[in-house]
N, CA, C and O atoms as a Maestro MAE file, in Angstrom:
{
 s_m_m2io_version
 :::
 2.0.0
}

f_m_ct {
 s_m_title
 :::
 protein
 m_atom[344] {
  # First column is atom index #
  i_m_mmod_type
  r_m_x_coord
  r_m_y_coord
  r_m_z_coord
  i_m_residue_number
  s_m_chain_name
  s_m_pdb_residue_name
  s_m_pdb_atom_name
  i_m_atomic_number
  :::
  1 25 106.575 -2.934 7.668 1 A "UNK " " N  " 7
  2 3 107.571 -2.028 7.961 1 A "UNK " " CA " 6
  3 2 108.769 -2.770 8.501 1 A "UNK " " C  " 6
  4 15 108.611 -3.672 9.324 1 A "UNK " " O  " 8
  5 25 109.922 -2.432 8.077 2 A "UNK " " N  " 7
  6 3 111.207 -3.027 8.573 2 A "UNK " " CA " 6
  7 2 112.120 -1.978 8.991 2 A "UNK " " C  " 6
  8 15 112.090 -0.871 8.455 2 A "UNK " " O  " 8
  9 25 112.971 -2.286 9.966 3 A "UNK " " N  " 7
  10 3 113.943 -1.305 10.518 3 A "UNK " " CA " 6
  11 2 115.191 -2.080 10.795 3 A "UNK " " C  " 6
  12 15 115.147 -3.298 10.964 3 A "UNK " " O  " 8
  13 25 116.299 -1.399 10.844 4 A "UNK " " N  " 7
  14 3 117.560 -2.051 11.200 4 A "UNK " " CA " 6
  15 2 117.761 -1.982 12.786 4 A "UNK " " C  " 6
  16 15 118.773 -2.426 13.329 4 A "UNK " " O  " 8
  17 25 116.724 -1.396 13.465 5 A "UNK " " N  " 7
  18 3 116.836 -1.313 14.915 5 A "UNK " " CA " 6
  19 2 116.440 -2.634 15.571 5 A "UNK " " C  " 6
  20 15 115.824 -3.505 14.958 5 A "UNK " " O  " 8
  21 25 116.822 -2.742 16.844 6 A "UNK " " N  " 7
  22 3 116.587 -4.092 17.559 6 A "UNK " " CA " 6
  23 2 115.112 -4.224 17.749 6 A "UNK " " C  " 6
  24 15 114.337 -3.270 17.669 6 A "UNK " " O  " 8
  25 25 114.754 -5.491 18.012 7 A "UNK " " N  " 7
  26 3 113.288 -5.805 18.361 7 A "UNK " " CA " 6
  27 2 112.838 -4.976 19.554 7 A "UNK " " C  " 6
  28 15 111.692 -4.526 19.531 7 A "UNK " " O  " 8
  29 25 113.569 -4.749 20.519 8 A "UNK " " N  " 7
  30 3 113.189 -3.987 21.623 8 A "UNK " " CA " 6
  31 2 112.848 -2.497 21.192 8 A "UNK " " C  " 6
  32 15 111.809 -1.953 21.565 8 A "UNK " " O  " 8
  33 25 113.757 -1.891 20.408 9 A "UNK " " N  " 7
  34 3 113.553 -0.581 20.004 9 A "UNK " " CA " 6
  35 2 112.300 -0.498 19.127 9 A "UNK " " C  " 6
  36 15 111.534 0.458 19.252 9 A "UNK " " O  " 8
  37 25 112.077 -1.459 18.259 10 A "UNK " " N  " 7
  38 3 110.913 -1.447 17.375 10 A "UNK " " CA " 6
  39 2 109.665 -1.605 18.155 10 A "UNK " " C  " 6
  40 15 108.646 -0.987 17.849 10 A "UNK " " O  " 8
  41 25 109.727 -2.444 19.185 11 A "UNK " " N  " 7
  42 3 108.520 -2.636 20.078 11 A "UNK " " CA " 6
  43 2 108.192 -1.343 20.829 11 A "UNK " " C  " 6
  44 15 107.018 -1.018 21.006 11 A "UNK " " O  " 8
  45 25 109.195 -0.613 21.265 12 A "UNK " " N  " 7
  46 3 109.017 0.640 21.851 12 A "UNK " " CA " 6
  47 2 108.426 1.757 20.890 12 A "UNK " " C  " 6
  48 15 107.569 2.564 21.249 12 A "UNK " " O  " 8
  49 25 108.963 1.707 19.682 13 A "UNK " " N  " 7
  50 3 108.403 2.670 18.647 13 A "UNK " " CA " 6
  51 2 106.955 2.362 18.410 13 A "UNK " " C  " 6
  52 15 106.115 3.260 18.378 13 A "UNK " " O  " 8
  53 25 106.660 1.103 18.244 14 A "UNK " " N  " 7
  54 3 105.291 0.658 17.843 14 A "UNK " " CA " 6
  55 2 104.326 1.039 19.020 14 A "UNK " " C  " 6
  56 15 103.202 1.473 18.768 14 A "UNK " " O  " 8
  57 25 104.746 0.884 20.235 15 A "UNK " " N  " 7
  58 3 103.875 1.283 21.416 15 A "UNK " " CA " 6
  59 2 103.686 2.690 21.458 15 A "UNK " " C  " 6
  60 15 102.552 3.165 21.519 15 A "UNK " " O  " 8
  61 25 104.758 3.428 21.428 16 A "UNK " " N  " 7
  62 3 104.781 4.870 21.388 16 A "UNK " " CA " 6
  63 2 103.799 5.576 20.336 16 A "UNK " " C  " 6
  64 15 103.113 6.567 20.588 16 A "UNK " " O  " 8
  65 25 103.851 4.900 19.121 17 A "UNK " " N  " 7
  66 3 103.129 5.469 17.984 17 A "UNK " " CA " 6
  67 2 101.777 4.713 17.761 17 A "UNK " " C  " 6
  68 15 101.077 4.986 16.786 17 A "UNK " " O  " 8
  69 25 101.431 3.796 18.639 18 A "UNK " " N  " 7
  70 3 100.221 3.019 18.545 18 A "UNK " " CA " 6
  71 2 100.113 2.360 17.232 18 A "UNK " " C  " 6
  72 15 99.052 2.415 16.611 18 A "UNK " " O  " 8
  73 25 101.203 1.703 16.744 19 A "UNK " " N  " 7
  74 3 101.174 1.055 15.428 19 A "UNK " " CA " 6
  75 2 100.256 -0.191 15.530 19 A "UNK " " C  " 6
  76 15 100.263 -0.943 16.504 19 A "UNK " " O  " 8
  77 25 99.474 -0.342 14.453 20 A "UNK " " N  " 7
  78 3 98.508 -1.426 14.335 20 A "UNK " " CA " 6
  79 2 99.030 -2.447 13.395 20 A "UNK " " C  " 6
  80 15 98.230 -3.237 12.895 20 A "UNK " " O  " 8
  81 25 100.359 -2.513 13.088 21 A "UNK " " N  " 7
  82 3 100.895 -3.461 12.187 21 A "UNK " " CA " 6
  83 2 102.328 -3.877 12.854 21 A "UNK " " C  " 6
  84 15 102.904 -3.215 13.717 21 A "UNK " " O  " 8
  85 25 102.760 -5.025 12.323 22 A "UNK " " N  " 7
  86 3 104.122 -5.441 12.863 22 A "UNK " " CA " 6
  87 2 105.298 -4.640 12.314 22 A "UNK " " C  " 6
  88 15 105.215 -4.097 11.212 22 A "UNK " " O  " 8
  89 25 106.320 -4.565 13.021 23 A "UNK " " N  " 7
  90 3 107.548 -3.848 12.530 23 A "UNK " " CA " 6
  91 2 108.558 -4.956 12.582 23 A "UNK " " C  " 6
  92 15 108.808 -5.530 13.642 23 A "UNK " " O  " 8
  93 25 109.155 -5.271 11.422 24 A "UNK " " N  " 7
  94 3 110.227 -6.270 11.356 24 A "UNK " " CA " 6
  95 2 111.534 -5.672 11.775 24 A "UNK " " C  " 6
  96 15 111.824 -4.521 11.449 24 A "UNK " " O  " 8
  97 25 112.356 -6.451 12.512 25 A "UNK " " N  " 7
  98 3 113.615 -5.998 12.906 25 A "UNK " " CA " 6
  99 2 114.719 -6.726 12.130 25 A "UNK " " C  " 6
  100 15 114.698 -7.946 11.967 25 A "UNK " " O  " 8
  101 25 115.657 -5.948 11.671 26 A "UNK " " N  " 7
  102 3 116.790 -6.428 10.808 26 A "UNK " " CA " 6
  103 2 118.124 -5.881 11.249 26 A "UNK " " C  " 6
  104 15 118.860 -5.271 10.474 26 A "UNK " " O  " 8
  105 25 118.419 -6.115 12.519 27 A "UNK " " N  " 7
  106 3 119.699 -5.534 13.105 27 A "UNK " " CA " 6
  107 2 120.986 -6.125 12.407 27 A "UNK " " C  " 6
  108 15 122.055 -5.526 12.530 27 A "UNK " " O  " 8
  109 25 120.901 -7.244 11.704 28 A "UNK " " N  " 7
  110 3 122.038 -7.711 10.944 28 A "UNK " " CA " 6
  111 2 122.113 -6.959 9.591 28 A "UNK " " C  " 6
  112 15 123.161 -6.946 8.945 28 A "UNK " " O  " 8
  113 25 121.043 -6.364 9.190 29 A "UNK " " N  " 7
  114 3 120.994 -5.477 7.882 29 A "UNK " " CA " 6
  115 2 121.136 -6.333 6.743 29 A "UNK " " C  " 6
  116 15 121.446 -5.827 5.665 29 A "UNK " " O  " 8
  117 25 120.935 -7.645 6.853 30 A "UNK " " N  " 7
  118 3 121.035 -8.515 5.696 30 A "UNK " " CA " 6
  119 2 119.810 -8.288 4.731 30 A "UNK " " C  " 6
  120 15 120.015 -8.276 3.518 30 A "UNK " " O  " 8
  121 25 118.629 -8.120 5.201 31 A "UNK " " N  " 7
  122 3 117.466 -7.974 4.371 31 A "UNK " " CA " 6
  123 2 117.554 -6.540 3.716 31 A "UNK " " C  " 6
  124 15 117.357 -6.400 2.509 31 A "UNK " " O  " 8
  125 25 117.835 -5.547 4.492 32 A "UNK " " N  " 7
  126 3 117.938 -4.257 3.971 32 A "UNK " " CA " 6
  127 2 119.063 -4.194 2.894 32 A "UNK " " C  " 6
  128 15 118.873 -3.515 1.884 32 A "UNK " " O  " 8
  129 25 120.149 -4.832 3.061 33 A "UNK " " N  " 7
  130 3 121.125 -4.964 1.995 33 A "UNK " " CA " 6
  131 2 120.655 -5.606 0.809 33 A "UNK " " C  " 6
  132 15 120.930 -5.153 -0.302 33 A "UNK " " O  " 8
  133 25 119.883 -6.752 0.993 34 A "UNK " " N  " 7
  134 3 119.430 -7.467 -0.167 34 A "UNK " " CA " 6
  135 2 118.381 -6.627 -0.985 34 A "UNK " " C  " 6
  136 15 118.270 -6.757 -2.205 34 A "UNK " " O  " 8
  137 25 117.679 -5.827 -0.301 35 A "UNK " " N  " 7
  138 3 116.703 -4.928 -1.032 35 A "UNK " " CA " 6
  139 2 117.336 -3.600 -1.586 35 A "UNK " " C  " 6
  140 15 116.659 -2.767 -2.189 35 A "UNK " " O  " 8
  141 25 118.692 -3.458 -1.338 36 A "UNK " " N  " 7
  142 3 119.318 -2.301 -1.853 36 A "UNK " " CA " 6
  143 2 118.903 -1.005 -1.175 36 A "UNK " " C  " 6
  144 15 118.877 0.061 -1.790 36 A "UNK " " O  " 8
  145 25 118.583 -1.123 0.089 37 A "UNK " " N  " 7
  146 3 118.167 0.244 0.743 37 A "UNK " " CA " 6
  147 2 119.005 0.578 1.885 37 A "UNK " " C  " 6
  148 15 118.601 1.364 2.742 37 A "UNK " " O  " 8
  149 25 120.244 -0.020 1.950 38 A "UNK " " N  " 7
  150 3 121.089 0.297 3.056 38 A "UNK " " CA " 6
  151 2 122.196 1.362 2.577 38 A "UNK " " C  " 6
  152 15 122.948 1.222 1.612 38 A "UNK " " O  " 8
  153 25 122.137 2.418 3.427 39 A "UNK " " N  " 7
  154 3 123.111 3.491 3.211 39 A "UNK " " CA " 6
  155 2 124.519 2.952 3.669 39 A "UNK " " C  " 6
  156 15 124.576 2.013 4.463 39 A "UNK " " O  " 8
  157 25 125.628 3.535 3.178 40 A "UNK " " N  " 7
  158 3 126.894 3.105 3.607 40 A "UNK " " CA " 6
  159 2 127.159 3.179 5.112 40 A "UNK " " C  " 6
  160 15 127.900 2.396 5.707 40 A "UNK " " O  " 8
  161 25 126.429 4.278 5.725 41 A "UNK " " N  " 7
  162 3 126.578 4.391 7.234 41 A "UNK " " CA " 6
  163 2 125.806 3.406 8.034 41 A "UNK " " C  " 6
  164 15 125.855 3.415 9.264 41 A "UNK " " O  " 8
  165 25 125.047 2.498 7.311 42 A "UNK " " N  " 7
  166 3 124.246 1.408 8.100 42 A "UNK " " CA " 6
  167 2 122.787 1.656 8.320 42 A "UNK " " C  " 6
  168 15 122.083 0.757 8.779 42 A "UNK " " O  " 8
  169 25 122.289 2.855 8.008 43 A "UNK " " N  " 7
  170 3 120.917 3.153 8.163 43 A "UNK " " CA " 6
  171 2 120.155 2.668 6.867 43 A "UNK " " C  " 6
  172 15 120.753 2.560 5.796 43 A "UNK " " O  " 8
  173 25 118.938 2.409 6.992 44 A "UNK " " N  " 7
  174 3 118.038 2.030 5.866 44 A "UNK " " CA " 6
  175 2 117.248 3.228 5.250 44 A "UNK " " C  " 6
  176 15 116.660 4.039 5.965 44 A "UNK " " O  " 8
  177 25 117.264 3.294 3.997 45 A "UNK " " N  " 7
  178 3 116.468 4.320 3.199 45 A "UNK " " CA " 6
  179 2 114.955 4.087 3.554 45 A "UNK " " C  " 6
  180 15 114.549 2.958 3.827 45 A "UNK " " O  " 8
  181 25 114.155 5.157 3.542 46 A "UNK " " N  " 7
  182 3 112.657 5.034 3.720 46 A "UNK " " CA " 6
  183 2 112.082 4.806 2.422 46 A "UNK " " C  " 6
  184 15 111.650 5.745 1.754 46 A "UNK " " O  " 8
  185 25 112.050 3.589 2.019 47 A "UNK " " N  " 7
  186 3 111.451 3.151 0.709 47 A "UNK " " CA " 6
  187 2 110.230 2.239 1.065 47 A "UNK " " C  " 6
  188 15 110.266 1.548 2.083 47 A "UNK " " O  " 8
  189 25 109.177 2.237 0.248 48 A "UNK " " N  " 7
  190 3 108.089 1.273 0.423 48 A "UNK " " CA " 6
  191 2 108.010 0.377 -0.739 48 A "UNK " " C  " 6
  192 15 107.984 0.824 -1.885 48 A "UNK " " O  " 8
  193 25 107.972 -0.929 -0.457 49 A "UNK " " N  " 7
  194 3 107.868 -1.947 -1.474 49 A "UNK " " CA " 6
  195 2 106.518 -2.559 -1.419 49 A "UNK " " C  " 6
  196 15 106.089 -3.070 -0.385 49 A "UNK " " O  " 8
  197 25 105.828 -2.509 -2.555 50 A "UNK " " N  " 7
  198 3 104.549 -3.130 -2.717 50 A "UNK " " CA " 6
  199 2 104.737 -4.584 -3.271 50 A "UNK " " C  " 6
  200 15 105.085 -4.773 -4.437 50 A "UNK " " O  " 8
  201 25 104.507 -5.551 -2.436 51 A "UNK " " N  " 7
  202 3 104.769 -6.870 -2.844 51 A "UNK " " CA " 6
  203 2 103.480 -7.685 -2.915 51 A "UNK " " C  " 6
  204 15 102.755 -7.714 -1.920 51 A "UNK " " O  " 8
  205 25 103.162 -8.317 -3.968 52 A "UNK " " N  " 7
  206 3 101.851 -9.069 -4.165 52 A "UNK " " CA " 6
  207 2 101.914 -10.453 -3.434 52 A "UNK " " C  " 6
  208 15 102.898 -10.814 -2.788 52 A "UNK " " O  " 8
  209 25 100.834 -11.157 -3.588 53 A "UNK " " N  " 7
  210 3 100.647 -12.408 -2.794 53 A "UNK " " CA " 6
  211 2 101.602 -13.440 -3.327 53 A "UNK " " C  " 6
  212 15 101.936 -14.374 -2.597 53 A "UNK " " O  " 8
  213 25 102.089 -13.324 -4.627 54 A "UNK " " N  " 7
  214 3 103.131 -14.301 -5.165 54 A "UNK " " CA " 6
  215 2 104.478 -13.860 -4.894 54 A "UNK " " C  " 6
  216 15 105.423 -14.482 -5.380 54 A "UNK " " O  " 8
  217 25 104.675 -12.734 -4.083 55 A "UNK " " N  " 7
  218 3 106.045 -12.376 -3.807 55 A "UNK " " CA " 6
  219 2 106.742 -11.483 -4.815 55 A "UNK " " C  " 6
  220 15 107.946 -11.242 -4.720 55 A "UNK " " O  " 8
  221 25 105.962 -10.985 -5.800 56 A "UNK " " N  " 7
  222 3 106.465 -10.118 -6.841 56 A "UNK " " CA " 6
  223 2 106.339 -8.614 -6.443 56 A "UNK " " C  " 6
  224 15 105.258 -8.175 -6.050 56 A "UNK " " O  " 8
  225 25 107.404 -7.857 -6.542 57 A "UNK " " N  " 7
  226 3 107.428 -6.505 -6.248 57 A "UNK " " CA " 6
  227 2 106.660 -5.784 -7.338 57 A "UNK " " C  " 6
  228 15 107.089 -5.786 -8.492 57 A "UNK " " O  " 8
  229 25 105.559 -5.179 -7.012 58 A "UNK " " N  " 7
  230 3 104.693 -4.504 -7.986 58 A "UNK " " CA " 6
  231 2 105.150 -3.000 -8.128 58 A "UNK " " C  " 6
  232 15 104.995 -2.414 -9.199 58 A "UNK " " O  " 8
  233 25 105.675 -2.431 -7.111 59 A "UNK " " N  " 7
  234 3 105.973 -0.962 -7.095 59 A "UNK " " CA " 6
  235 2 106.920 -0.774 -5.958 59 A "UNK " " C  " 6
  236 15 106.922 -1.481 -4.950 59 A "UNK " " O  " 8
  237 25 107.785 0.300 -6.201 60 A "UNK " " N  " 7
  238 3 108.711 0.752 -5.170 60 A "UNK " " CA " 6
  239 2 108.533 2.239 -5.079 60 A "UNK " " C  " 6
  240 15 108.751 2.957 -6.055 60 A "UNK " " O  " 8
  241 25 108.126 2.729 -3.876 61 A "UNK " " N  " 7
  242 3 108.081 4.210 -3.641 61 A "UNK " " CA " 6
  243 2 109.447 4.574 -3.019 61 A "UNK " " C  " 6
  244 15 109.775 4.193 -1.895 61 A "UNK " " O  " 8
  245 25 110.223 5.334 -3.817 62 A "UNK " " N  " 7
  246 3 111.511 5.800 -3.250 62 A "UNK " " CA " 6
  247 2 111.451 7.303 -2.737 62 A "UNK " " C  " 6
  248 15 112.467 7.933 -2.444 62 A "UNK " " O  " 8
  249 25 110.281 7.770 -2.663 63 A "UNK " " N  " 7
  250 3 110.130 9.212 -2.246 63 A "UNK " " CA " 6
  251 2 109.176 9.293 -0.995 63 A "UNK " " C  " 6
  252 15 108.286 10.140 -0.914 63 A "UNK " " O  " 8
  253 25 109.427 8.353 -0.033 64 A "UNK " " N  " 7
  254 3 108.627 8.361 1.209 64 A "UNK " " CA " 6
  255 2 109.038 9.494 2.098 64 A "UNK " " C  " 6
  256 15 110.219 9.716 2.365 64 A "UNK " " O  " 8
  257 25 108.032 10.207 2.551 65 A "UNK " " N  " 7
  258 3 108.144 11.295 3.538 65 A "UNK " " CA " 6
  259 2 107.287 10.904 4.658 65 A "UNK " " C  " 6
  260 15 106.121 10.543 4.494 65 A "UNK " " O  " 8
  261 25 107.923 10.984 5.909 66 A "UNK " " N  " 7
  262 3 107.117 10.512 7.107 66 A "UNK " " CA " 6
  263 2 105.752 11.204 7.261 66 A "UNK " " C  " 6
  264 15 104.748 10.566 7.577 66 A "UNK " " O  " 8
  265 25 105.745 12.527 7.030 67 A "UNK " " N  " 7
  266 3 104.429 13.234 7.296 67 A "UNK " " CA " 6
  267 2 103.346 12.820 6.235 67 A "UNK " " C  " 6
  268 15 102.165 12.962 6.549 67 A "UNK " " O  " 8
  269 25 103.654 12.342 5.059 68 A "UNK " " N  " 7
  270 3 102.647 12.003 4.077 68 A "UNK " " CA " 6
  271 2 102.652 10.495 3.708 68 A "UNK " " C  " 6
  272 15 101.958 10.072 2.784 68 A "UNK " " O  " 8
  273 25 103.405 9.745 4.412 69 A "UNK " " N  " 7
  274 3 103.559 8.281 4.159 69 A "UNK " " CA " 6
  275 2 102.281 7.539 4.151 69 A "UNK " " C  " 6
  276 15 102.083 6.704 3.268 69 A "UNK " " O  " 8
  277 25 101.366 7.784 5.096 70 A "UNK " " N  " 7
  278 3 100.121 7.115 5.139 70 A "UNK " " CA " 6
  279 2 99.189 7.351 4.011 70 A "UNK " " C  " 6
  280 15 98.560 6.430 3.490 70 A "UNK " " O  " 8
  281 25 99.096 8.665 3.613 71 A "UNK " " N  " 7
  282 3 98.269 9.122 2.474 71 A "UNK " " CA " 6
  283 2 98.842 8.466 1.226 71 A "UNK " " C  " 6
  284 15 98.084 7.887 0.447 71 A "UNK " " O  " 8
  285 25 100.275 8.542 0.987 72 A "UNK " " N  " 7
  286 3 100.804 7.966 -0.108 72 A "UNK " " CA " 6
  287 2 100.588 6.439 -0.197 72 A "UNK " " C  " 6
  288 15 100.394 5.919 -1.296 72 A "UNK " " O  " 8
  289 25 100.618 5.741 0.896 73 A "UNK " " N  " 7
  290 3 100.458 4.319 0.982 73 A "UNK " " CA " 6
  291 2 98.973 4.020 0.458 73 A "UNK " " C  " 6
  292 15 98.797 3.112 -0.355 73 A "UNK " " O  " 8
  293 25 97.984 4.741 0.901 74 A "UNK " " N  " 7
  294 3 96.632 4.414 0.476 74 A "UNK " " CA " 6
  295 2 96.514 4.714 -0.992 74 A "UNK " " C  " 6
  296 15 95.932 3.920 -1.731 74 A "UNK " " O  " 8
  297 25 97.044 5.832 -1.444 75 A "UNK " " N  " 7
  298 3 97.017 6.198 -2.933 75 A "UNK " " CA " 6
  299 2 97.626 5.144 -3.776 75 A "UNK " " C  " 6
  300 15 97.022 4.713 -4.759 75 A "UNK " " O  " 8
  301 25 98.942 4.656 -3.394 76 A "UNK " " N  " 7
  302 3 99.511 3.653 -4.179 76 A "UNK " " CA " 6
  303 2 98.742 2.369 -4.210 76 A "UNK " " C  " 6
  304 15 98.613 1.739 -5.260 76 A "UNK " " O  " 8
  305 25 98.202 1.952 -3.016 77 A "UNK " " N  " 7
  306 3 97.429 0.650 -2.996 77 A "UNK " " CA " 6
  307 2 96.234 0.848 -3.899 77 A "UNK " " C  " 6
  308 15 95.881 -0.087 -4.618 77 A "UNK " " O  " 8
  309 25 95.622 1.937 -3.914 78 A "UNK " " N  " 7
  310 3 94.359 2.148 -4.794 78 A "UNK " " CA " 6
  311 2 94.873 2.032 -6.272 78 A "UNK " " C  " 6
  312 15 94.251 1.350 -7.086 78 A "UNK " " O  " 8
  313 25 95.988 2.689 -6.597 79 A "UNK " " N  " 7
  314 3 96.530 2.652 -8.006 79 A "UNK " " CA " 6
  315 2 96.826 1.243 -8.415 79 A "UNK " " C  " 6
  316 15 96.696 0.890 -9.587 79 A "UNK " " O  " 8
  317 25 97.231 0.412 -7.445 80 A "UNK " " N  " 7
  318 3 97.572 -1.062 -7.688 80 A "UNK " " CA " 6
  319 2 96.290 -1.911 -7.722 80 A "UNK " " C  " 6
  320 15 96.364 -3.113 -7.974 80 A "UNK " " O  " 8
  321 25 95.120 -1.308 -7.475 81 A "UNK " " N  " 7
  322 3 93.830 -1.998 -7.501 81 A "UNK " " CA " 6
  323 2 93.567 -2.858 -6.176 81 A "UNK " " C  " 6
  324 15 92.761 -3.788 -6.161 81 A "UNK " " O  " 8
  325 25 94.282 -2.484 -5.126 82 A "UNK " " N  " 7
  326 3 94.042 -3.228 -3.875 82 A "UNK " " CA " 6
  327 2 92.829 -2.585 -3.191 82 A "UNK " " C  " 6
  328 15 92.878 -1.388 -2.907 82 A "UNK " " O  " 8
  329 25 91.711 -3.342 -2.905 83 A "UNK " " N  " 7
  330 3 90.692 -2.702 -2.186 83 A "UNK " " CA " 6
  331 2 90.970 -2.380 -0.751 83 A "UNK " " C  " 6
  332 15 91.759 -3.053 -0.089 83 A "UNK " " O  " 8
  333 25 90.300 -1.316 -0.255 84 A "UNK " " N  " 7
  334 3 90.388 -1.059 1.105 84 A "UNK " " CA " 6
  335 2 89.763 -1.984 2.083 84 A "UNK " " C  " 6
  336 15 88.655 -2.479 1.873 84 A "UNK " " O  " 8
  337 25 90.483 -2.230 3.183 85 A "UNK " " N  " 7
  338 3 89.855 -3.103 4.249 85 A "UNK " " CA " 6
  339 2 88.742 -2.463 4.849 85 A "UNK " " C  " 6
  340 15 88.693 -1.245 5.025 85 A "UNK " " O  " 8
  341 25 87.782 -3.318 5.189 86 A "UNK " " N  " 7
  342 3 86.529 -2.784 5.872 86 A "UNK " " CA " 6
  343 2 86.441 -3.118 7.311 86 A "UNK " " C  " 6
  344 15 85.475 -2.743 7.974 86 A "UNK " " O  " 8
  :::
 }
 m_bond[343] {
  # First column is bond index #
  i_m_from
  i_m_to
  i_m_order
  :::
  1 1 2 1
  2 2 3 1
  3 3 4 2
  4 3 5 1
  5 5 6 1
  6 6 7 1
  7 7 8 2
  8 7 9 1
  9 9 10 1
  10 10 11 1
  11 11 12 2
  12 11 13 1
  13 13 14 1
  14 14 15 1
  15 15 16 2
  16 15 17 1
  17 17 18 1
  18 18 19 1
  19 19 20 2
  20 19 21 1
  21 21 22 1
  22 22 23 1
  23 23 24 2
  24 23 25 1
  25 25 26 1
  26 26 27 1
  27 27 28 2
  28 27 29 1
  29 29 30 1
  30 30 31 1
  31 31 32 2
  32 31 33 1
  33 33 34 1
  34 34 35 1
  35 35 36 2
  36 35 37 1
  37 37 38 1
  38 38 39 1
  39 39 40 2
  40 39 41 1
  41 41 42 1
  42 42 43 1
  43 43 44 2
  44 43 45 1
  45 45 46 1
  46 46 47 1
  47 47 48 2
  48 47 49 1
  49 49 50 1
  50 50 51 1
  51 51 52 2
  52 51 53 1
  53 53 54 1
  54 54 55 1
  55 55 56 2
  56 55 57 1
  57 57 58 1
  58 58 59 1
  59 59 60 2
  60 59 61 1
  61 61 62 1
  62 62 63 1
  63 63 64 2
  64 63 65 1
  65 65 66 1
  66 66 67 1
  67 67 68 2
  68 67 69 1
  69 69 70 1
  70 70 71 1
  71 71 72 2
  72 71 73 1
  73 73 74 1
  74 74 75 1
  75 75 76 2
  76 75 77 1
  77 77 78 1
  78 78 79 1
  79 79 80 2
  80 79 81 1
  81 81 82 1
  82 82 83 1
  83 83 84 2
  84 83 85 1
  85 85 86 1
  86 86 87 1
  87 87 88 2
  88 87 89 1
  89 89 90 1
  90 90 91 1
  91 91 92 2
  92 91 93 1
  93 93 94 1
  94 94 95 1
  95 95 96 2
  96 95 97 1
  97 97 98 1
  98 98 99 1
  99 99 100 2
  100 99 101 1
  101 101 102 1
  102 102 103 1
  103 103 104 2
  104 103 105 1
  105 105 106 1
  106 106 107 1
  107 107 108 2
  108 107 109 1
  109 109 110 1
  110 110 111 1
  111 111 112 2
  112 111 113 1
  113 113 114 1
  114 114 115 1
  115 115 116 2
  116 115 117 1
  117 117 118 1
  118 118 119 1
  119 119 120 2
  120 119 121 1
  121 121 122 1
  122 122 123 1
  123 123 124 2
  124 123 125 1
  125 125 126 1
  126 126 127 1
  127 127 128 2
  128 127 129 1
  129 129 130 1
  130 130 131 1
  131 131 132 2
  132 131 133 1
  133 133 134 1
  134 134 135 1
  135 135 136 2
  136 135 137 1
  137 137 138 1
  138 138 139 1
  139 139 140 2
  140 139 141 1
  141 141 142 1
  142 142 143 1
  143 143 144 2
  144 143 145 1
  145 145 146 1
  146 146 147 1
  147 147 148 2
  148 147 149 1
  149 149 150 1
  150 150 151 1
  151 151 152 2
  152 151 153 1
  153 153 154 1
  154 154 155 1
  155 155 156 2
  156 155 157 1
  157 157 158 1
  158 158 159 1
  159 159 160 2
  160 159 161 1
  161 161 162 1
  162 162 163 1
  163 163 164 2
  164 163 165 1
  165 165 166 1
  166 166 167 1
  167 167 168 2
  168 167 169 1
  169 169 170 1
  170 170 171 1
  171 171 172 2
  172 171 173 1
  173 173 174 1
  174 174 175 1
  175 175 176 2
  176 175 177 1
  177 177 178 1
  178 178 179 1
  179 179 180 2
  180 179 181 1
  181 181 182 1
  182 182 183 1
  183 183 184 2
  184 183 185 1
  185 185 186 1
  186 186 187 1
  187 187 188 2
  188 187 189 1
  189 189 190 1
  190 190 191 1
  191 191 192 2
  192 191 193 1
  193 193 194 1
  194 194 195 1
  195 195 196 2
  196 195 197 1
  197 197 198 1
  198 198 199 1
  199 199 200 2
  200 199 201 1
  201 201 202 1
  202 202 203 1
  203 203 204 2
  204 203 205 1
  205 205 206 1
  206 206 207 1
  207 207 208 2
  208 207 209 1
  209 209 210 1
  210 210 211 1
  211 211 212 2
  212 211 213 1
  213 213 214 1
  214 214 215 1
  215 215 216 2
  216 215 217 1
  217 217 218 1
  218 218 219 1
  219 219 220 2
  220 219 221 1
  221 221 222 1
  222 222 223 1
  223 223 224 2
  224 223 225 1
  225 225 226 1
  226 226 227 1
  227 227 228 2
  228 227 229 1
  229 229 230 1
  230 230 231 1
  231 231 232 2
  232 231 233 1
  233 233 234 1
  234 234 235 1
  235 235 236 2
  236 235 237 1
  237 237 238 1
  238 238 239 1
  239 239 240 2
  240 239 241 1
  241 241 242 1
  242 242 243 1
  243 243 244 2
  244 243 245 1
  245 245 246 1
  246 246 247 1
  247 247 248 2
  248 247 249 1
  249 249 250 1
  250 250 251 1
  251 251 252 2
  252 251 253 1
  253 253 254 1
  254 254 255 1
  255 255 256 2
  256 255 257 1
  257 257 258 1
  258 258 259 1
  259 259 260 2
  260 259 261 1
  261 261 262 1
  262 262 263 1
  263 263 264 2
  264 263 265 1
  265 265 266 1
  266 266 267 1
  267 267 268 2
  268 267 269 1
  269 269 270 1
  270 270 271 1
  271 271 272 2
  272 271 273 1
  273 273 274 1
  274 274 275 1
  275 275 276 2
  276 275 277 1
  277 277 278 1
  278 278 279 1
  279 279 280 2
  280 279 281 1
  281 281 282 1
  282 282 283 1
  283 283 284 2
  284 283 285 1
  285 285 286 1
  286 286 287 1
  287 287 288 2
  288 287 289 1
  289 289 290 1
  290 290 291 1
  291 291 292 2
  292 291 293 1
  293 293 294 1
  294 294 295 1
  295 295 296 2
  296 295 297 1
  297 297 298 1
  298 298 299 1
  299 299 300 2
  300 299 301 1
  301 301 302 1
  302 302 303 1
  303 303 304 2
  304 303 305 1
  305 305 306 1
  306 306 307 1
  307 307 308 2
  308 307 309 1
  309 309 310 1
  310 310 311 1
  311 311 312 2
  312 311 313 1
  313 313 314 1
  314 314 315 1
  315 315 316 2
  316 315 317 1
  317 317 318 1
  318 318 319 1
  319 319 320 2
  320 319 321 1
  321 321 322 1
  322 322 323 1
  323 323 324 2
  324 323 325 1
  325 325 326 1
  326 326 327 1
  327 327 328 2
  328 327 329 1
  329 329 330 1
  330 330 331 1
  331 331 332 2
  332 331 333 1
  333 333 334 1
  334 334 335 1
  335 335 336 2
  336 335 337 1
  337 337 338 1
  338 338 339 1
  339 339 340 2
  340 339 341 1
  341 341 342 1
  342 342 343 1
  343 343 344 2
  :::
 }
}
């Protein structure tokens, strides 16, 4: 997960939501701009990029909805043939 928010804001978000994964901070918006997800007002779109071990983008989910993002993530990983962690 990446955000244009500061490291401190991301840390607070992760603690509040008990995130078990790192949240990358991109306050300069360089990475978000490079991935084409930056709105003109400076916020990032909610897109999920599925990137393989070689760094190749295998899929982009442009229809991410916060309420169903977890379910969609699992479904997309299964469709890509990624086994569930045990």
